C-alpha positions in Angstrom: 13.1 27.1 35.6 13.2 30.9 35.2 10.1 32.6 36.6 9.7 34.5 33.2 9.9 31.3 31.2 6.2 31.0 30.4 5.9 34.6 29.3 9.1 34.7 27.2 8.5 31.2 25.6 4.9 32.1 24.7 6.0 35.4 23.2 8.7 33.6 21.2 6.2 30.9 20.2 8.6 28.3 21.7 11.2 29.1 19.1 14.8 30.2 19.8 14.8 33.9 19.1 18.4 33.7 17.7 18.5 30.7 15.4 14.7 30.0 15.1 14.9 26.4 16.0 11.6 25.1 17.6 12.0 24.1 21.2 10.1 20.8 20.5 13.1 19.6 18.6 15.1 19.4 21.8 14.7 17.1 24.9 14.8 20.0 27.3 13.3 23.5 27.6 15.1 26.5 26.2 16.7 29.1 28.4 15.6 32.6 29.2 18.6 34.9 28.7 19.4 38.6 28.8 19.7 40.3 25.4 21.8 43.0 27.0 23.7 41.3 29.8 23.5 42.7 33.3 27.3 43.2 33.1 26.6 45.7 30.3 23.8 47.4 32.1 20.9 45.2 30.9 18.0 44.7 33.3 16.0 41.6 34.1 12.9 43.1 32.5 10.7 41.1 30.1 11.7 43.3 27.1 15.4 42.4 27.7 14.8 38.7 27.9 14.8 36.3 25.0 14.2 32.6 24.6 17.4 30.9 23.5 18.5 27.3 22.7 21.6 26.1 24.6 23.8 26.5 21.6 22.9 30.1 20.9 23.1 30.9 24.6 26.6 29.5 24.9 27.7 31.2 21.6 26.3 34.6 22.6 27.3 34.4 26.2 27.5 38.0 27.6 28.7 39.5 24.3 27.0 42.3 22.4 29.4 42.3 19.4 31.2 39.7 17.3 33.7 39.4 14.5 32.4 38.9 11.0 34.5 36.0 9.6 34.3 37.3 6.0 35.3 40.9 6.5 37.1 40.5 9.9 35.1 43.4 11.1 33.4 43.9 14.5 29.6 44.0 14.3 26.7 44.0 16.7 25.1 40.6 17.5 21.4 40.1 16.7 19.0 41.7 19.1 15.6 40.0 18.8 13.7 43.1 20.1 15.2 45.6 17.7 16.6 43.8 14.7 14.8 42.2 11.7 16.1 38.6 11.5 16.2 38.4 7.7 17.9 41.8 7.3 20.4 41.2 10.0 21.5 37.8 8.6 21.5 38.9 5.0 
């Protein structure tokens, strides 16, 4: 288990910071992942770590942007430290 798990999970209230699914719905602990991946200059500091379910972690991978399927435009992926969830997914 990641050494930052207890801090990150408590801060996130044991809810995936991307899809907001509660960890208790799964049979295993969520993952601590980098919001900005080290490959893109992100650090392993607590402010750059998020609690993520396996599905969201696989989907996000090490990406910072994605393609909007409706407008076929590139957009930034959700950042749980800087973006408002409701506004971002409106």
